[in-house]
N, C-alpha and C positions, 0 to 999 in steps of 0.2 A: 231637696227635691222632693217631688210629688210620686208616691209609690200606689200602683191601682193592681190589681186583676182582671183577668177576664174570664168571662163565661164561655165556655167554646165546648159543643157537648156531641162526640161522636159518636153514630149508633154501634152497638155491640152486638154484633150475630150472637142468637140464644137468647139474650136478654131483653124483659119487655124495656119499650123504649121511656115511659114514664120512671122505671125503676133507675136508670141512667143521669136523666133530667134529675131526679132528686137529687142524686151523689152530688153532681154539679153545683147544684143549687145550694146542696149544702156546705160546699166550699165557701159558695161566694156569701153565705148568712155568716162565715169568721173574719170575712176581711173587715167591717168595723170595730166589734170586739180586738180584734189582732194587731186594730192599729194604721192599716193600710186609709190611702187617703180617697180610692175610685175604685168603683165597679164598672166595667165595660160589657158590652153586649154585643154579640155579631150578627148578622144576615147572610143565613142560607135556607137553600132550598131542595127538596123532592129529593135527596140522595143518600141524605142520614150523614154528611159530610159535617155538618152541625148543625144539630136539630134546634135550631135558634130564628124562625121563622118571622119572629116579631120583635126587633129588640127594643121597641117604646112600652110594648105589653109586658116585655123580662121586668126592663127598668121600674114599670108603674108596679109590679111585684115586689123588686127592692127600693122602693121609694118608699111604701107602708112598711118596710121591716128595718129600715135604718132611720138617723137623724142626723146625719154628720157627712159620709162618703160623698164624694161627687156621683154621679152616674152619666156614662158615656155609650155610644154607639160608634162600634167599629167593625162595620159602617152601615148605615142605612143607604141601600142600592137605589138611587135614583131613577134611573131609566124604568125600572121595574114598577113605579106607582105614581097616584095621581099628585102632581106635587102641593095641590091645594090641602088633601086631606093628608099628607106628610106635616103641613105647617100646623093642622089644627094639632095633629096629635103631640106635636114638640109644645104647643102651648099649651096644652092639657097639663103634659106630663111635667112642665115649668110649673104649673100652680100644685101639682100633687108632691113633687120634692121639694118645694119652698125657695125653687129658682138654682138649686144646686148640681143643674144639668149641663152637657156641655156634649156638642154630636159631632161626628164622623160620617163623612159621606163618601160615594164609592160609584164606580160605574160599573162592576161587576166583570169578572171572565167567563163564567160559566156557559158555553151554548145550551146545556139542559135546563139553566134557567130562566134562559131569554127565551126558549122557546115554550118555555112550561105557561110564560107570564105572555106568550103572543105576542113580543116585542121585536120589532128587527133589531139585529144586534149590531148589525151596521150602521146603526142611527144611535147607539148608546153615547158615542161622546156631545154630539149637540143638544141629544135629550138632557142628558146630565148638566150640561153647562146651562140649557134654560131650566130646567126645573130648578136648579139652584138658584138662579135670580127670582124664580119666583115663590119660592119658600123663603129668600130675604125678604121682597115684597110683602108678602102678608104678613109676617111677622114685624117688620118694622112701620109698618104704616096703617091707621084705623081702618082706608080705605083704599083699595089698590084695585088694579086691571092689568091686562097683558094682554098684547097683538103678538104672538110668535110663531115658528113654524109648523109647532105642534101643540101649543095650548094657545085658544082665545078663551081669556079668560074676562069675563061682563067685572061692571064696576060692583065691588063687593066685597064684605069684612070677614073675617072668620072670628068665631065665637066658641070659648070666652077666649079674649086676651089673655094673653102670658103675663107674668107679674116681674118677671125681671127682662133682661133684652137676651134670650137666649143665642139673636143670629149674630150677635157677636162672640160668641164663643164655638163660632163653627170651624170644624176643620176638614180637611179633603186627603185621601187618600191615593196613593200613586200618581201623581198629577203629571201628566204628560204635556211637554212642550206646546203642542196647538191650544192645549185649555187654560194651560197654568195661567194667562194674562187675563182670561176672563176670570177663573177665581180669585187670584191676585186682587183684583180690583173690586173684588164682592167683601176683602176683608179678610178670608177665611185665612188660617194656620194650618200647617202642614203635618200629618199623620202619617207617620212611618213603620210600616209592616216589616220588620227584621227580615227578608228572605235573600237577601243577597246581599254581596261584600259592603262592608263598613265606608270605604272608599266611595262605592256607586249613592249610598244614600246619602253620606256627607255633601257629593257635587250635586243631585238632588237638590237639597236642602239649599244650598249656597244658589243655585240658580233660582229654584220658587223665591227665595228671599230678596235676591237682585231685585226681580220683578215686584214684589209687593213693594219694595222701597222706590219704585220710578215711579208707578202709580199713584204715591202718596198714602200710604199704609205703614203702621209702623212692624215691622217683621216681630211675630212672637215665635219662644223657642219650638221645636218640634214636639210632638209627643210620640214615644216610639214603643211598638208594641214586639216583646222577645217571646222566647220561652225560656224558662229556668229549671235550672238540675243544679241543688246544692243539699251536700253531704257533708261529714266530719271528713271523708277522705277524697281524692280527687280520683279515685279509681272508681268508686261507688257513684259519685256523680255521673260519671261519665258514662259509665256502665246503664245507668238509669236513662242517660238521653239516649245515646246510642240504639237502645232497645227502642225506646218508645219515641222518637222521633223517625227513626229509621221504618217504624211500621206506618207514618204518615205518607209514605211514598206511592203507597197501592189508593189509600183515599182518597190521595191528590190525581190521581190521574182515571179513578172510579168517578170522581166529578167533574175535572176539568176536559179529561181526554185530551192531554199536551201530548200524549205521543202521536196521534195519528198527525197532526199537522195541520189540522184544520180551519187553525186560528190565520194561516197564514192566507187564505183566503178572504176573511172577514175585514172591511172597511175600519180602520184605525185599530185594530189588533194583529197588525201585519207581522210587529216586531214579535209576537207570543211562539209565532211559527216555526222560530229556530229551535224554539224549547223543543220540538219532535225529537231529534235524533237523541237529546239527552234522558229522555223521558224512555224511549223507548230501549233503550238500554239498561234500564233499571231492572231487567229481568236475570242479569249478568251479577251475580252474587259478589265478584271482586268489585266492580263498578258501583255498584248497589251502596258497598260500605264505604268506597271512598266518598261517594258523592254525601252518604250520611254525615261521616266525619266531618266532610268541611262544612254542612251545614250547623251539628254541633257547635264548630268552631267559631261559627257569627252568631251563637246564642250566647247565653248567661252560663257558664257552666262550672262548678267546681267548690272547693272549699267554701267557706263564709267569708276568709280573705279573699278567695281569689273573686268571685261575685262583685267584691266591693272593689277589688283594683280594675276587675274589666268594667263596672258600670261607671266608674271614674273614666276609663278611657272614652268609652262610648259619647259621656257628657264632654267632654273634653272633644272630640271629632264634630259631635253634632251641634252642640248647644242646647241639649233637652234638658227639660227642669222635670219632668215627667215621663216615668215609665209604666207599662202595662205589662204585667208578668202573667203567664199563663203557667200552670203549675201540674195541670193534669190532663194528658194529650197523648192521642196514639193509643186509646184504649188502656192506659195507665190503671190500675186498679185504686181503687177510693182510697185504702188507709194510705197508699205510698204518694198519692198526691196530699192529702192532707199535711203525710211528714214532710216533706219536700216545702208546703205553704210555712206550716210552722215554723221550720227551722230558719226559712230565711225571715219568717217576721220577728223571730228572736235576736237572730244575730249580724243580720243586714241591713236591714228596713233603719231600725235605730243610727245606725252611722250615714244613714244616706238622707234622712229628714230632720237631725240634730246637729253632725258634724260641721264644722266652720269649712272643711274644704268642698263640702256638697251645697254651700247658701250661699243663692245671691247667682244675677245670670255670669254667663261665661261666654267670652267669644270663642264661636269655634276655630277649629285649628284648620279645619276640612285636611288632614291627612290621615292616615290609617297603619294598625300594625302590619309588618311586614308581610306575616305568613295569610294574610288573606286575602291572598290572591287565588283566584279559583283557574283552571285550565277548562271547563266546562261550562256551559249557562245551565246553572240550577237555580229554580225559581220555586221556591215553596209559599204559596199564600196562605194568610188564615184562614 
């Protein structure tokens, strides 16, 4: 298996943004010397939920500081961008890192970000699908043009041309049934943010890969993003996870405003409206603890041996061959994030990368642990 890490930078009140970013970049600088396989950058804007407004710019920084690791986006939110500019940025990054980049794309779910970019949120789904098609065209063809609903692009070519075929390493997150066929036809893989039960993730993967096969592409194993808390004792790992993953709830609702139910009235986001009841109950401490306990249960948390067994199960259920771990979240102090990352690199990662049990493709079982069912709709995005 491949094992990566993500750069997720939550604003910390009372501290300079530059200082917080510096600490998270210092963790990412450890990725290559510790033996990780990839570094992934997020995209968010305006609230400090994750101070990562330009993932390709972030990855260009690490392209100059690394030689081996893959560099990936999780994700570029296509509806917020001119797709021609996105294609240009990808092509340039492909050259800068020597062809070791891969890209995840998504459509975003925060009203504040759509309003900030003056893009109608109700157009997110068709904008995403059309922009994805254009990015592929621009990278795979010397000359291209496009006549669509949102973009009228004359016959043109982007420069510089990429040195590899990054469009063959594209992934999409949270692929809805309505857009799955479009994305599958483009040959994208699936990037899964572990934000709900493993059985739901497995079912989404199964459905997407069936569509991928039906339109003539070979399905790729999904890439899975998850939070990790590893310690010498289960209690220590669980306590850290409960404390800092629990702190995420306030930052999530401050950014997405799920609790007010407004997304129920936004075209393409109607299903998000049902989360209002769940998030509005987060002020109740007993419910918040229950929600946090569930969220922790679907991440990778425990001793090194526990983490190995959990990842083996996740691989068995989903067929993943590449996980991306976030080691510092919820305002966790920098030194704790580093301890977390180093212990995982020392005791867990070598098994994942070299043990025969984690080598080669696996046929997903599309089943899940008995204890992962949730009574409430818990959704915690990256």
